[in-house]
LUMMARTI-891634 format. One record per residue: residue in one letter; x, y, z of N, C-alpha, C in turn; residue number from 0. Coordinates in steps of 0.001 Angstrom, whole numbers, plus 500000, padded with zeros to 6 digits. Layout:
<recs>
+---+--------+--------+--------+--------+--------+--------+--------+--------+--------+-----+
! r !    n_X !    n_Y !    n_Z !   ca_X !   ca_Y !   ca_Z !    c_X !    c_Y !    c_Z !   k !
+---+--------+--------+--------+--------+--------+--------+--------+--------+--------+-----+
! a !      X !      Y !      Z !      X !      Y !      Z !      X !      Y !      Z ! NUM !
...
+---+--------+--------+--------+--------+--------+--------+--------+--------+--------+-----+
</recs>
This chain:
<recs>
+---+--------+--------+--------+--------+--------+--------+--------+--------+--------+-----+
! r !    n_X !    n_Y !    n_Z !   ca_X !   ca_Y !   ca_Z !    c_X !    c_Y !    c_Z !   k !
+---+--------+--------+--------+--------+--------+--------+--------+--------+--------+-----+
! m ! 500858 ! 498833 ! 500000 ! 500000 ! 500000 ! 500000 ! 500905 ! 501231 ! 500000 !   0 !
! r ! 500713 ! 502107 ! 499027 ! 501529 ! 503308 ! 498915 ! 500631 ! 504534 ! 498883 !   1 !
! a ! 501086 ! 505567 ! 499536 ! 500352 ! 506832 ! 499529 ! 500736 ! 507603 ! 498278 !   2 !
! s ! 499775 ! 508314 ! 497721 ! 500054 ! 509119 ! 496530 ! 500836 ! 510363 ! 496921 !   3 !
! q ! 501514 ! 510924 ! 495947 ! 502298 ! 512133 ! 496193 ! 501426 ! 513275 ! 496729 !   4 !
! p ! 500256 ! 513554 ! 496153 ! 499415 ! 514628 ! 496711 ! 498976 ! 514367 ! 498147 !   5 !
! a ! 498698 ! 513104 ! 498473 ! 498289 ! 512776 ! 499847 ! 499448 ! 513001 ! 500814 !   6 !
! l ! 500648 ! 512603 ! 500408 ! 501820 ! 512817 ! 501256 ! 502091 ! 514308 ! 501454 !   7 !
! l ! 501965 ! 515070 ! 500380 ! 502196 ! 516512 ! 500488 ! 501161 ! 517172 ! 501389 !   8 !
! a ! 499914 ! 516709 ! 501318 ! 498863 ! 517250 ! 502201 ! 499198 ! 516964 ! 503663 !   9 !
! a ! 499649 ! 515770 ! 503949 ! 500024 ! 515421 ! 505325 ! 501200 ! 516268 ! 505781 !  10 !
! g ! 502186 ! 516455 ! 504916 ! 503347 ! 517278 ! 505245 ! 502968 ! 518720 ! 505526 !  11 !
! r ! 502038 ! 519252 ! 504744 ! 501573 ! 520636 ! 504970 ! 500911 ! 520778 ! 506331 !  12 !
! v ! 500099 ! 519797 ! 506709 ! 499419 ! 519857 ! 508006 ! 500450 ! 519814 ! 509134 !  13 !
! i ! 501442 ! 518936 ! 509014 ! 502477 ! 518848 ! 510048 ! 503214 ! 520178 ! 510153 !  14 !
! a ! 503557 ! 520771 ! 509014 ! 504283 ! 522046 ! 509022 ! 503431 ! 523170 ! 509615 !  15 !
! e ! 502162 ! 523215 ! 509237 ! 501278 ! 524283 ! 509714 ! 501008 ! 524189 ! 511214 !  16 !
! l ! 500912 ! 522968 ! 511724 ! 500551 ! 522770 ! 513129 ! 501759 ! 522524 ! 514023 !  17 !
! r ! 502950 ! 522623 ! 513463 ! 504166 ! 522293 ! 514208 ! 504242 ! 523013 ! 515546 !  18 !
! d ! 504118 ! 524324 ! 515544 ! 504293 ! 525081 ! 516785 ! 503249 ! 524728 ! 517833 !  19 !
! s ! 502012 ! 524541 ! 517418 ! 500986 ! 524172 ! 518393 ! 501210 ! 522753 ! 518911 !  20 !
! m ! 501699 ! 521857 ! 518053 ! 501983 ! 520497 ! 518509 ! 503192 ! 520474 ! 519457 !  21 !
! v ! 504173 ! 521323 ! 519215 ! 505330 ! 521412 ! 520111 ! 504870 ! 521878 ! 521485 !  22 !
! t ! 504019 ! 522891 ! 521521 ! 503496 ! 523395 ! 522787 ! 502710 ! 522309 ! 523511 !  23 !
! q ! 501875 ! 521613 ! 522764 ! 501070 ! 520555 ! 523370 ! 501966 ! 519428 ! 523889 !  24 !
! w ! 502974 ! 519068 ! 523129 ! 503912 ! 518016 ! 523542 ! 504615 ! 518422 ! 524836 !  25 !
! a ! 505113 ! 519640 ! 524873 ! 505799 ! 520132 ! 526071 ! 504841 ! 520165 ! 527270 !  26 !
! d ! 503604 ! 520565 ! 527029 ! 502616 ! 520590 ! 528113 ! 502311 ! 519188 ! 528628 !  27 !
! w ! 502233 ! 518209 ! 527714 ! 501985 ! 516830 ! 528128 ! 503106 ! 516332 ! 529025 !  28 !
! l ! 504326 ! 516731 ! 528715 ! 505471 ! 516280 ! 529507 ! 505499 ! 516951 ! 530870 !  29 !
! g ! 504907 ! 518128 ! 530955 ! 504805 ! 518824 ! 532234 ! 506154 ! 519055 ! 532879 !  30 !
! d ! 506258 ! 518655 ! 534136 ! 507482 ! 518884 ! 534901 ! 508663 ! 518059 ! 534397 !  31 !
! r ! 508386 ! 516992 ! 533694 ! 509475 ! 516150 ! 533203 ! 510406 ! 516925 ! 532278 !  32 !
! i ! 509847 ! 517869 ! 531556 ! 510658 ! 518608 ! 530584 ! 511727 ! 519450 ! 531273 !  33 !
! t ! 511466 ! 519852 ! 532504 ! 512447 ! 520662 ! 533243 ! 512863 ! 519997 ! 534552 !  34 !
! a ! 512637 ! 518695 ! 534666 ! 512967 ! 517992 ! 535912 ! 514452 ! 518097 ! 536234 !  35 !
! a ! 515273 ! 518008 ! 535224 ! 516722 ! 518166 ! 535421 ! 517113 ! 519538 ! 534875 !  36 !
! p ! 517825 ! 520306 ! 535661 ! 518169 ! 521669 ! 535229 ! 519265 ! 521710 ! 534157 !  37 !
! t ! 519694 ! 520553 ! 533684 ! 520810 ! 520494 ! 532746 ! 520467 ! 521049 ! 531367 !  38 !
! i ! 519264 ! 520787 ! 530894 ! 518848 ! 521221 ! 529559 ! 517592 ! 522068 ! 529719 !  39 !
! p ! 517644 ! 523340 ! 529315 ! 516470 ! 524205 ! 529490 ! 515306 ! 523826 ! 528569 !  40 !
! r ! 514127 ! 524209 ! 528988 ! 512895 ! 523917 ! 528235 ! 512989 ! 524418 ! 526801 !  41 !
! a ! 513544 ! 525597 ! 526602 ! 513631 ! 526161 ! 525246 ! 514444 ! 525258 ! 524325 !  42 !
! t ! 515479 ! 524650 ! 524849 ! 516302 ! 523752 ! 524037 ! 515539 ! 522481 ! 523700 !  43 !
! v ! 514806 ! 521937 ! 524661 ! 514002 ! 520740 ! 524414 ! 512925 ! 521057 ! 523373 !  44 !
! e ! 512281 ! 522201 ! 523492 ! 511262 ! 522579 ! 522515 ! 511874 ! 522781 ! 521132 !  45 !
! r ! 513076 ! 523312 ! 521079 ! 513769 ! 523460 ! 519789 ! 513992 ! 522081 ! 519163 !  46 !
! e ! 514366 ! 521111 ! 519982 ! 514555 ! 519749 ! 519478 ! 513227 ! 519175 ! 518979 !  47 !
! f ! 512138 ! 519444 ! 519693 ! 510814 ! 519000 ! 519249 ! 510488 ! 519594 ! 517876 !  48 !
! r ! 510755 ! 520900 ! 517709 ! 510483 ! 521544 ! 516419 ! 511287 ! 520893 ! 515304 !  49 !
! l ! 512536 ! 520574 ! 515592 ! 513379 ! 519921 ! 514596 ! 512818 ! 518541 ! 514244 !  50 !
! l ! 512357 ! 517802 ! 515233 ! 511742 ! 516499 ! 514957 ! 510544 ! 516654 ! 514026 !  51 !
! f ! 509708 ! 517651 ! 514277 ! 508557 ! 517886 ! 513406 ! 508991 ! 518330 ! 512009 !  52 !
! d ! 510019 ! 519167 ! 511924 ! 510502 ! 519611 ! 510614 ! 510990 ! 518433 ! 509784 !  53 !
! v ! 511733 ! 517540 ! 510417 ! 512224 ! 516367 ! 509691 ! 511058 ! 515446 ! 509347 !  54 !
! m ! 510113 ! 515300 ! 510260 ! 508940 ! 514464 ! 510002 ! 508151 ! 514997 ! 508802 !  55 !
! t ! 508071 ! 516311 ! 508682 ! 507392 ! 516922 ! 507542 ! 508041 ! 516458 ! 506238 !  56 !
! e ! 509351 ! 516444 ! 506214 ! 510071 ! 516002 ! 505018 ! 509973 ! 514488 ! 504821 !  57 !
! m ! 509825 ! 513744 ! 505919 ! 509770 ! 512283 ! 505826 ! 508494 ! 511789 ! 505141 !  58 !
! v ! 507475 ! 512617 ! 505078 ! 506264 ! 512216 ! 504353 ! 506187 ! 512903 ! 502997 !  59 !
! g ! 507217 ! 513638 ! 502643 ! 507223 ! 514349 ! 501368 ! 508099 ! 513675 ! 500334 !  60 !
! p ! 508358 ! 514385 ! 499263 ! 509140 ! 513800 ! 498167 ! 510612 ! 513549 ! 498515 !  61 !
! l ! 511101 ! 514135 ! 499608 ! 512508 ! 513960 ! 499994 ! 512693 ! 512895 ! 501070 !  62 !
! r ! 511702 ! 512051 ! 501260 ! 511745 ! 511106 ! 502379 ! 512989 ! 510220 ! 502363 !  63 !
! r ! 513429 ! 509803 ! 501208 ! 514632 ! 508951 ! 501161 ! 515882 ! 509749 ! 501486 !  64 !
! e ! 515956 ! 510948 ! 500968 ! 517123 ! 511800 ! 501182 ! 517239 ! 512258 ! 502632 !  65 !
! v ! 516104 ! 512446 ! 503296 ! 516076 ! 512970 ! 504661 ! 516185 ! 511851 ! 505700 !  66 !
! n ! 516145 ! 510624 ! 505254 ! 516183 ! 509492 ! 506181 ! 517404 ! 509549 ! 507103 !  67 !
! a ! 518569 ! 509858 ! 506567 ! 519787 ! 509936 ! 507395 ! 519678 ! 511067 ! 508413 !  68 !
! v ! 519069 ! 512176 ! 508006 ! 518882 ! 513296 ! 508936 ! 517965 ! 512864 ! 510079 !  69 !
! w ! 516905 ! 512123 ! 509748 ! 515975 ! 511625 ! 510772 ! 516732 ! 510798 ! 511809 !  70 !
! f ! 517601 ! 509907 ! 511345 ! 518369 ! 509085 ! 512273 ! 519301 ! 509936 ! 513132 !  71 !
! h ! 519946 ! 510932 ! 512544 ! 520846 ! 511803 ! 513312 ! 520076 ! 512576 ! 514382 !  72 !
! v ! 518924 ! 513107 ! 514003 ! 518112 ! 513887 ! 514942 ! 517595 ! 512994 ! 516077 !  73 !
! c ! 517150 ! 511801 ! 515744 ! 516644 ! 510895 ! 516778 ! 517759 ! 510433 ! 517714 !  74 !
! e ! 518934 ! 510177 ! 517158 ! 520059 ! 509798 ! 518010 ! 520406 ! 510943 ! 518964 !  75 !
! h ! 520397 ! 512156 ! 518433 ! 520671 ! 513329 ! 519269 ! 519602 ! 513466 ! 520346 !  76 !
! y ! 518349 ! 513233 ! 519982 ! 517253 ! 513297 ! 520944 ! 517507 ! 512335 ! 522111 !  77 !
! g ! 517954 ! 511128 ! 521798 ! 518260 ! 510157 ! 522840 ! 519402 ! 510611 ! 523727 !  78 !
! r ! 520434 ! 511196 ! 523120 ! 521577 ! 511680 ! 523901 ! 521154 ! 512820 ! 524835 !  79 !
! v ! 520329 ! 513719 ! 524312 ! 519845 ! 514831 ! 525136 ! 518923 ! 514310 ! 526238 !  80 !
! a ! 518145 ! 513290 ! 525944 ! 517278 ! 512695 ! 526965 ! 518115 ! 512144 ! 528116 !  81 !
! s ! 519258 ! 511584 ! 527791 ! 520164 ! 511106 ! 528832 ! 520644 ! 512271 ! 529689 !  82 !
! a ! 521005 ! 513371 ! 529033 ! 521452 ! 514562 ! 529767 ! 520320 ! 515158 ! 530609 !  83 !
! r ! 519093 ! 514982 ! 530165 ! 517942 ! 515471 ! 530921 ! 517619 ! 514577 ! 532104 !  84 !
! g ! 518287 ! 513435 ! 532202 ! 518075 ! 512539 ! 533328 ! 516914 ! 511587 ! 533154 !  85 !
! l ! 516482 ! 511361 ! 531916 ! 515361 ! 510459 ! 531677 ! 515806 ! 509005 ! 531736 !  86 !
! a ! 514863 ! 508133 ! 531979 ! 515087 ! 506694 ! 531867 ! 514811 ! 506303 ! 530415 !  87 !
! a ! 515309 ! 505144 ! 530008 ! 515132 ! 504694 ! 528620 ! 513649 ! 504613 ! 528251 !  88 !
! g ! 512832 ! 504126 ! 529165 ! 511397 ! 504035 ! 528898 ! 510759 ! 505391 ! 528682 !  89 !
! e ! 511278 ! 506407 ! 529346 ! 510736 ! 507757 ! 529168 ! 511076 ! 508315 ! 527789 !  90 !
! v ! 512228 ! 507926 ! 527247 ! 512590 ! 508337 ! 525890 ! 511564 ! 507769 ! 524915 !  91 !
! v ! 511252 ! 506497 ! 525084 ! 510261 ! 505841 ! 524229 ! 508906 ! 506515 ! 524397 !  92 !
! e ! 508514 ! 506750 ! 525632 ! 507212 ! 507362 ! 525907 ! 507100 ! 508751 ! 525273 !  93 !
! e ! 508158 ! 509530 ! 525362 ! 508107 ! 510872 ! 524772 ! 507915 ! 510807 ! 523263 !  94 !
! l ! 508555 ! 509869 ! 522610 ! 508368 ! 509748 ! 521166 ! 507006 ! 509144 ! 520831 !  95 !
! q ! 506420 ! 508405 ! 521754 ! 505044 ! 507934 ! 521553 ! 504071 ! 509109 ! 521589 !  96 !
! f ! 504400 ! 510135 ! 522370 ! 503586 ! 511355 ! 522359 ! 503604 ! 511987 ! 520964 !  97 !
! l ! 504765 ! 511944 ! 520302 ! 504861 ! 512450 ! 518930 ! 503894 ! 511692 ! 518033 !  98 !
! r ! 503850 ! 510384 ! 518166 ! 502930 ! 509565 ! 517365 ! 501483 ! 509998 ! 517617 !  99 !
! e ! 501136 ! 510142 ! 518895 ! 499763 ! 510516 ! 519232 ! 499398 ! 511896 ! 518694 ! 100 !
! l ! 500332 ! 512842 ! 518808 ! 500077 ! 514183 ! 518269 ! 499823 ! 514137 ! 516766 ! 101 !
! l ! 500626 ! 513371 ! 516068 ! 500443 ! 513273 ! 514621 ! 499104 ! 512634 ! 514272 ! 102 !
! i ! 498743 ! 511578 ! 514957 ! 497467 ! 510912 ! 514683 ! 496304 ! 511867 ! 514941 ! 103 !
! r ! 496331 ! 512530 ! 516079 ! 495229 ! 513446 ! 516425 ! 495118 ! 514612 ! 515439 ! 104 !
! n ! 496263 ! 515161 ! 515052 ! 496227 ! 516355 ! 514212 ! 496082 ! 516048 ! 512731 ! 105 !
! l ! 496475 ! 514874 ! 512312 ! 496308 ! 514500 ! 510906 ! 494956 ! 513840 ! 510635 ! 106 !
! a ! 494268 ! 513429 ! 511671 ! 493002 ! 512707 ! 511502 ! 492031 ! 513407 ! 510554 ! 107 !
! p ! 491777 ! 514722 ! 510714 ! 490823 ! 515354 ! 509796 ! 491249 ! 515285 ! 508326 ! 108 !
! v ! 492534 ! 515381 ! 508075 ! 493029 ! 515311 ! 506701 ! 492929 ! 513882 ! 506181 ! 109 !
! l ! 493292 ! 512924 ! 507018 ! 493289 ! 511530 ! 506593 ! 491886 ! 511004 ! 506356 ! 110 !
! v ! 490933 ! 511460 ! 507163 ! 489542 ! 511024 ! 507005 ! 488970 ! 511523 ! 505680 ! 111 !
! a ! 489431 ! 512682 ! 505234 ! 488941 ! 513240 ! 503978 ! 489505 ! 512507 ! 502760 ! 112 !
! m ! 490558 ! 511738 ! 502951 ! 491170 ! 510987 ! 501852 ! 490475 ! 509648 ! 501675 ! 113 !
! r ! 490809 ! 508996 ! 500564 ! 490361 ! 507620 ! 500409 ! 491009 ! 506807 ! 501529 ! 114 !
! a ! 490299 ! 505824 ! 502016 ! 490776 ! 505042 ! 503156 ! 492159 ! 504465 ! 502905 ! 115 !
! r ! 492393 ! 504004 ! 501715 ! 493678 ! 503402 ! 501380 ! 494816 ! 504415 ! 501470 ! 116 !
! q ! 494563 ! 505646 ! 501042 ! 495585 ! 506690 ! 501101 ! 495893 ! 507071 ! 502551 ! 117 !
! g ! 494854 ! 507272 ! 503334 ! 495043 ! 507629 ! 504740 ! 495771 ! 506544 ! 505507 ! 118 !
! m ! 495421 ! 505296 ! 505246 ! 496072 ! 504176 ! 505919 ! 497551 ! 504100 ! 505519 ! 119 !
! a ! 497841 ! 504339 ! 504262 ! 499234 ! 504296 ! 503800 ! 500074 ! 505373 ! 504490 ! 120 !
! i ! 499509 ! 506545 ! 504663 ! 500241 ! 507621 ! 505343 ! 500480 ! 507258 ! 506805 ! 121 !
! m ! 499452 ! 506741 ! 507472 ! 499630 ! 506376 ! 508882 ! 500646 ! 505244 ! 509038 ! 122 !
! l ! 500637 ! 504298 ! 508129 ! 501629 ! 503225 ! 508200 ! 503036 ! 503778 ! 508007 ! 123 !
! r ! 503184 ! 504701 ! 507070 ! 504497 ! 505322 ! 506835 ! 504956 ! 506079 ! 508075 ! 124 !
! l ! 504071 ! 506897 ! 508654 ! 504430 ! 507659 ! 509847 ! 504793 ! 506736 ! 511011 ! 125 !
! n ! 504041 ! 505674 ! 511178 ! 504340 ! 504733 ! 512254 ! 505694 ! 504064 ! 512048 ! 126 !
! r ! 506003 ! 503706 ! 510813 ! 507305 ! 503106 ! 510519 ! 508434 ! 504083 ! 510823 ! 127 !
! v ! 508239 ! 505333 ! 510423 ! 509249 ! 506369 ! 510662 ! 509450 ! 506569 ! 512165 ! 128 !
! i ! 508371 ! 506667 ! 512901 ! 508475 ! 506878 ! 514355 ! 509099 ! 505659 ! 515029 ! 129 !
! d ! 508710 ! 504466 ! 514604 ! 509302 ! 503258 ! 515201 ! 510813 ! 503229 ! 514996 ! 130 !
! k ! 511267 ! 503558 ! 513808 ! 512712 ! 503609 ! 513552 ! 513357 ! 504702 ! 514407 ! 131 !
! g ! 512663 ! 505835 ! 514531 ! 513178 ! 506931 ! 515348 ! 513295 ! 506548 ! 516811 ! 132 !
! v ! 512326 ! 505806 ! 517326 ! 512374 ! 505345 ! 518718 ! 513595 ! 504456 ! 518922 ! 133 !
! a ! 513800 ! 503523 ! 518002 ! 514942 ! 502615 ! 518125 ! 516260 ! 503386 ! 518112 ! 134 !
! v ! 516392 ! 504348 ! 517229 ! 517630 ! 505119 ! 517135 ! 517808 ! 506013 ! 518359 ! 135 !
! a ! 516715 ! 506579 ! 518861 ! 516802 ! 507425 ! 520060 ! 517261 ! 506610 ! 521264 ! 136 !
! v ! 516773 ! 505392 ! 521387 ! 517194 ! 504541 ! 522496 ! 518673 ! 504185 ! 522357 ! 137 !
! v ! 519126 ! 503970 ! 521132 ! 520554 ! 503707 ! 520916 ! 521373 ! 504939 ! 521313 ! 138 !
! g ! 520932 ! 506118 ! 520907 ! 521625 ! 507354 ! 521293 ! 521657 ! 507537 ! 522798 ! 139 !
! y ! 520535 ! 507239 ! 523444 ! 520443 ! 507320 ! 524898 ! 521444 ! 506360 ! 525544 ! 140 !
! t ! 521451 ! 505126 ! 525073 ! 522340 ! 504106 ! 525634 ! 523805 ! 504466 ! 525396 ! 141 !
! d ! 524120 ! 504938 ! 524198 ! 525495 ! 505362 ! 523905 ! 525948 ! 506462 ! 524859 ! 142 !
! a ! 525072 ! 507434 ! 525092 ! 525419 ! 508532 ! 526001 ! 525616 ! 508021 ! 527420 ! 143 !
! l ! 524774 ! 507109 ! 527832 ! 524882 ! 506537 ! 529178 ! 526187 ! 505753 ! 529339 ! 144 !
! v ! 526511 ! 504936 ! 528352 ! 527745 ! 504149 ! 528402 ! 528964 ! 505072 ! 528376 ! 145 !
! a ! 528924 ! 506091 ! 527524 ! 530045 ! 507042 ! 527462 ! 530247 ! 507725 ! 528803 ! 146 !
! t ! 529165 ! 508058 ! 529472 ! 529252 ! 508692 ! 530784 ! 529888 ! 507745 ! 531805 ! 147 !
! l ! 529465 ! 506498 ! 531757 ! 530025 ! 505520 ! 532697 ! 531508 ! 505289 ! 532444 ! 148 !
! f ! 531910 ! 505187 ! 531188 ! 533326 ! 504987 ! 530873 ! 534171 ! 506191 ! 531272 ! 149 !
! s ! 533625 ! 507366 ! 531080 ! 534393 ! 508568 ! 531408 ! 534573 ! 508740 ! 532911 ! 150 !
! q ! 533766 ! 508031 ! 533682 ! 533847 ! 508140 ! 535145 ! 534258 ! 506819 ! 535780 ! 151 !
! n ! 534964 ! 505993 ! 535021 ! 535445 ! 504694 ! 535515 ! 534323 ! 503822 ! 536086 ! 152 !
! g ! 533164 ! 503875 ! 535457 ! 532057 ! 503024 ! 535864 ! 531277 ! 503501 ! 537056 ! 153 !
! v ! 531599 ! 504666 ! 537570 ! 530905 ! 505187 ! 538742 ! 529903 ! 506244 ! 538281 ! 154 !
! p ! 528617 ! 505977 ! 538457 ! 527620 ! 506962 ! 538035 ! 527790 ! 508279 ! 538788 ! 155 !
! s ! 527535 ! 509350 ! 538090 ! 527647 ! 510669 ! 538698 ! 526367 ! 511437 ! 538432 ! 156 !
! f ! 525987 ! 512232 ! 539349 ! 524769 ! 513012 ! 539189 ! 525094 ! 514488 ! 539003 ! 157 !
! s ! 526237 ! 514764 ! 538437 ! 526633 ! 516156 ! 538221 ! 525861 ! 516750 ! 537058 ! 158 !
! a ! 525746 ! 518035 ! 537091 ! 525020 ! 518759 ! 536045 ! 526003 ! 519513 ! 535168 ! 159 !
! d ! 527017 ! 518802 ! 534678 ! 528059 ! 519465 ! 533915 ! 527848 ! 519374 ! 532403 ! 160 !
! h ! 526619 ! 519209 ! 531960 ! 526324 ! 519147 ! 530536 ! 526388 ! 520555 ! 529953 ! 161 !
! d ! 527020 ! 520664 ! 528827 ! 527197 ! 521954 ! 528175 ! 526006 ! 522232 ! 527259 ! 162 !
! v ! 525121 ! 523120 ! 527701 ! 523941 ! 523470 ! 526910 ! 524368 ! 524106 ! 525598 ! 163 !
! g ! 525441 ! 524869 ! 525621 ! 525955 ! 525478 ! 524393 ! 526338 ! 524427 ! 523372 ! 164 !
! d ! 526904 ! 523315 ! 523832 ! 527269 ! 522226 ! 522926 ! 526013 ! 521592 ! 522327 ! 165 !
! v ! 524996 ! 521411 ! 523141 ! 523726 ! 520859 ! 522641 ! 523136 ! 521793 ! 521592 ! 166 !
! e ! 523174 ! 523094 ! 521858 ! 522664 ! 524080 ! 520904 ! 523451 ! 524033 ! 519591 ! 167 !
! r ! 524771 ! 523904 ! 519682 ! 525608 ! 523811 ! 518468 ! 525277 ! 522554 ! 517677 ! 168 !
! q ! 525036 ! 521467 ! 518381 ! 524656 ! 520230 ! 517701 ! 523310 ! 520394 ! 516997 ! 169 !
! l ! 522390 ! 521089 ! 517637 ! 521099 ! 521358 ! 516996 ! 521287 ! 522231 ! 515759 ! 170 !
! d ! 522187 ! 523224 ! 515846 ! 522492 ! 524055 ! 514675 ! 522952 ! 523190 ! 513508 ! 171 !
! v ! 523846 ! 522255 ! 513792 ! 524382 ! 521378 ! 512746 ! 523272 ! 520523 ! 512145 ! 172 !
! l ! 522403 ! 519979 ! 512987 ! 521304 ! 519148 ! 512493 ! 520320 ! 519964 ! 511659 ! 173 !
! e ! 520024 ! 521187 ! 512087 ! 519137 ! 522053 ! 511316 ! 519760 ! 522395 ! 509973 ! 174 !
! q ! 521053 ! 522643 ! 509958 ! 521752 ! 522930 ! 508701 ! 521772 ! 521710 ! 507792 ! 175 !
! e ! 521923 ! 520534 ! 508380 ! 521908 ! 519300 ! 507595 ! 520552 ! 519124 ! 506910 ! 176 !
! l ! 519476 ! 519363 ! 507647 ! 518138 ! 519278 ! 507061 ! 517964 ! 520302 ! 505955 ! 177 !
! q ! 518390 ! 521518 ! 506228 ! 518259 ! 522593 ! 505242 ! 519079 ! 522270 ! 503988 ! 178 !
! s ! 520254 ! 521735 ! 504167 ! 521120 ! 521384 ! 503034 ! 520472 ! 520334 ! 502141 ! 179 !
! v ! 519903 ! 519305 ! 502750 ! 519242 ! 518267 ! 501972 ! 518035 ! 518850 ! 501243 ! 180 !
! s ! 517272 ! 519685 ! 501932 ! 516079 ! 520287 ! 501321 ! 516447 ! 521178 ! 500142 ! 181 !
! q ! 517530 ! 521946 ! 500273 ! 517924 ! 522878 ! 499218 ! 518503 ! 522165 ! 498009 ! 182 !
! q ! 519089 ! 520999 ! 498198 ! 519648 ! 520252 ! 497090 ! 518602 ! 519895 ! 496052 ! 183 !
! f ! 517372 ! 519730 ! 496498 ! 516334 ! 519225 ! 495616 ! 515248 ! 520243 ! 495319 ! 184 !
! e ! 515531 ! 521490 ! 495533 ! 514526 ! 522534 ! 495233 ! 514534 ! 522867 ! 493768 ! 185 !
+---+--------+--------+--------+--------+--------+--------+--------+--------+--------+-----+
</recs>
């Protein structure tokens, strides 16, 4: 089952148009968890959410194959930042499940207006993309956790020495990577 190009573009437009409201809703759903650890500020987490939505917009569009590597990089970074935020692995998965729910709720009116086969194809594609993203985010989370343990000779530390500026620079690079791929095919 494949979604048509117009159906994919319609879904991408809805994701792009509703991105900011979905980011706000996602952050609100997380509540105190988003700022539970003072290591990563809320604005940085919300910026990462926006980037996830931006890449997701491209993942349902004509550049889905080209943007696939960017999706993996962004999800891996999300997992690493989740580690810095002090989340458990299950919380990383749960947060990305919120992304799935937001997309389903907000795309529902568009998908219902399509032929059933087209709407189902889009939802299957989005679910596949999110499932791959969850797996990569958990790998990023685990890598960050292992790196932390090795750097401290296996002794866990609860220090808040994460460099927010470094996280911001990494987000800059990921945003530029997305923009570069998008501009190549304009």
